N, C-alpha and C positions, 0 to 999 in steps of 0.2 A: 504494500500500500504506500501511496505517496503521502508525505507530510510537508506542510508549508508552515514555516515558523519565522518569527521576527528575528533578524540578525542585525542589530544596530539600527541603522536607518534603511536597511535593505531587507530582502526576504530570501530565506534559504529553502530550496526544494530538495527533498531527499526521497529517493525511490529505492525500494528493496523488493526484488523479484527473483525467484529461482536461484537464490544464493548469491545474487549480484546486487551490489549497492552502488548507487550513484548520487552525487550531491553537487549542487551548484547554487551560487548566490546571484540574485537579480535585483534591480532597482525597484521593481514594482511586484506586488503580489500576483497580478494577472500574468505577467511574464513568467513567473515561477510556476504557476499552474499550467500554462501552455507547454512549457518545457517538460514538466513532469508527465503530462498526458502523452507527449511524443515518446519519451523514454519508456514509459509503461507499455506502450504499444510495441516497442522493439523488444522488450524483455519478457513479455507475456508468453512468447513461444519462440522456439528456435527458428521457426519459419519466418522468413522476411515478409513484411507487408501484412502482418497479423492485424485484423480490424481492431480499432480502438473502441473503448466503452464510452468515449466522449459522445455527447449527443450531437445530432446534425446541427441544431441551433447554436450550440456552443462553438462548433467548428466554424460556422458561418460568422459568428461574432468575432472570432479570432481573425478570420479572413478580412473582415471589414476594418479591423484595427491595424493589421500588418501589411496587407496587400493592396486594398482599395486606395489608400492615400497616395500611392504612386501613380494612379491612373487619372486620366483627364476626367472620366465620368465618375469620380469618387463619390460625389454627393448623391448621385442617383443610386449607385450601388449600395451605399450605406443606408439610404432610406428604404430601399427594397428589402435589404436584409433585416432591418428593424421591423418592417411590416411582417415579414415571414415568421418572426418569432412568435406571432399569435396563431400561426397555423399548427395543426396537430403534428405535422411532420417534423417540427423543430424538436419535439421530445423524443423522437426515435433515435436510438443509439446507432452510431456508425456501423457497429458490428452487426446490427439487424437490418440496416437500410438496404432495400432491394428495389429493383425497377418498378415493382407494383406500387410501392409507397410513393415514388416520384410520379407515377402515372395518375395515382389518385389525387396528388397535389395539383397536377396539370388540369385534371377534369374539374376540380373545385374552382381553380382560378378562371377557367373558361366560362364558368357561370357568373363570374364577377366582372371580368374585364375582357377586352378585345383579344382575339388570337395573336395579333401583332405584339401586344404587351406580354403575353405568355411566352412567346418565342424569345423575346429579349430577356425575360427573367430566366428562362430555361438555359440560355447561354451563360448567364451569370452563375447559376447553380452548378452547371457543368464545369465551368472554369474553376470554381472553388473546390469541387471534388477532385479535379485533376491536380490542383495544387496540393491538396491533402494527400494524394497518392504519390506524386513525384517528389515533393519537397519535404513534407512532414512525415511521410510514410505511415499514415494512419489507416489506410485502406489498400487492399491489393489491386483493386480495379475501380473504374468509374461506372457506377450503375446507371448513370444518365445515358450512357451510350446505347442502352437497349430501350430507351423511352422515345417513342415517336413524337416528333414535334408537331404542333398544330399546323394545318395548311397555311401557307403564306397568304395573307389577305390581299385582295386586289389593290393595286396602287391607287392613291387618292387622285382625284381629278378636280379638286376644288381650287378655283382661282378667285381672287378678290376682284370685284368690279369697281369701276370708278365711283359709282354712287355709294358703295359700301365704304370705300376709302374716305370719301367726304364725310360720311356719318361718323366714322371713327375719329377723324381729326376734330370734328365739331364737338363730339362728346368729351374727348380728352382735354380739349381746351389748348390754349397757347402758352400757358404757364409751365415752362420746362423745368421749374424747380420741383414739380410734382412727379411722382413715380409713374402715374398713369399717362401723363402727357409724354414723358420720356419713353415709355413702352411703345406707344403708337409712333413716336418719332423714330424709334429703333426699327419698327415694322416698315416704315417708309424707306429707311436706309437699307433695310434688307431687300426691298423691292428693287433698289438701284444696284446692289452689289451681289445679291445671291448668297450672302453670308448667313451662316447658321446663327441661331440665337446665342449659343455658347461662345462663338467667335466674336460676336458683337459685344456681349457683356464683358469679355476679356480684353477688348481693344483699348490700348492706352495711347496717350497723346504722342509719345515718342515713336510709335509704330506708324504714324501717318505722315507722309511726305507730300504736302500740298503742291510743291513745285513739280515733282515728278508725277503727281496724281496717283499715288499708290498707297495701299495699307499693307504693311508687312506683318503677316500672321506667323508668329514664331512656333506655334503648336496648334495643329488642326486635329480634326476627329481621327484622321488616318495616320497621324503622327508626323506628317510632312510640314515643312515650312511652305508658305505660299504668299505670293504678292497679288493683291486684288486691285485691279484697275478701278479708279474712282471717276465717275461721271461728274460733270459740272454740278448737277443736282445733288449728288452724294456729298460733295465738298460743301455745298451751301447748307445742307442739313447739319453737317458737323459744326460749321461756324455758328449756327444758331444756338448750340448747346452752351450752358454755363461753363465757363472756363475751369479747368482742373489742372493740376500739376502734370508734367509729362509722364510721370510714372504711376498715374492713377487712372482707373477705368473711365473712359470718356462719358459713357452713358450712366455711370453710377447706379447700376442695377445688378442684382444677382440673377442667376438662372431662375430661381423660384419667384423673385419679384417680377421679372419681365413676363413670366407666364401668367402669374396671378393678376397683375395689373392689366395685361392685354385682355384676359378673359372678362375682367370686370367691365372694361370699356365696351367690349364686344356685346356683352349681355345687355348693358344699358342702352346700347344703340339698336338693340333688337335685331342683331345679325345672327343667323343660324348657321352652325356647322363650320365656322371659320376658325382656324388655329394659327398661331404665330408661324409655325413651320410651313403653312401654305404660302407664305411669302416666297419661299424658295421655289415652289412650283411656278408661281406667277413670274418670278424673276427670270427663271430659265426660259419660260415661254416668251416673255417680252424680249429678252436679250437675243433669242434665236433669230429675231428679225434683223439684228444688227451685226451679229458675229457668225463666223463659220463654225463648224462643229469643233475643230481642234482648239480654236481660240476660246470658245464657250466652255469646253471641258477644262481648260487650264484655269480660266477665271473662277469657275465653280469649284474646282478641286477634285474632279472625278478622274481616277486612273482608268476606269473601264468606261468606254464610250457608251456601252449599253445602259449604264446608269442614267444617262441623260434622257432615255426613253421614259423612265419612270417619272421624271419631273416635267417633261415637255407635254403640255396638255392643251395645245391650241385646238380649237374646234375645227372640224372639217369645213364648215361653212365659212369660217374666217380664212382658211387656207385657200378656198375656192376664189375668194375675192382678190387674192394676190396673184392669181394665175393670168389675169388679163392685163 
């Protein structure tokens, strides 16, 4: 059995199994517990990869603390893991966790959220289980590999109309010291640039070069750096924002704030079914009339040209008008 005891200002973890004793000191009690769980898994049997008695929820909690912080989507991962702690699967021991448990979790989530959300959460859980297998050696295999993912939902085709944009601007108001006005302002900026919400909230003054008309994104969703060309309108929108220091976010919004503020304005404007991410669909469709495919893919940040097809949603009737 493992014991965790106070050792001055630190914590000592001691594990005794099968005639073997191991001990180590850590700055926090939680780190001592995590180490003890890993060592116990190794010492329980001579067989490598013996399943741990740690619960699935406890393993995910460790993943949220140790692995998620290094990822760009750390906030989303940590929120999802916190939410999952309320699901029955969190109490299942890793030694007992099987594909059927994960399939039951999938089916429960499908009754609560859209298939696309379940697909993203499934990827997160699978990544955590893979880390537990490869790095922490808590399990011999990843049971998620045998769980069928929900079918990929059809791509969205929602574009913002000019009248809807006018309503959003009117409801948000012109006072850019308010979060709601800045959220809609960010939406307008996204329509000009095709940038994602996460890229916009992270944009700092030092990354914008008005002379060259580019915004240099140091870290994007796919991990690459990218230079985004800025239109005259995009530069104008940036100049309207309250000034901040060069190393501060220009829009002064977090990912949660931009989403919540935009939804609040949208609902008050009585606009149905529009999300902030739909700005990317609208931007790609609009920019396709100005740029060739390769230039558009570079601006948007798509490595695979086929991804543009998911975001290009121009109606056939509009294309017909351009034929003559």
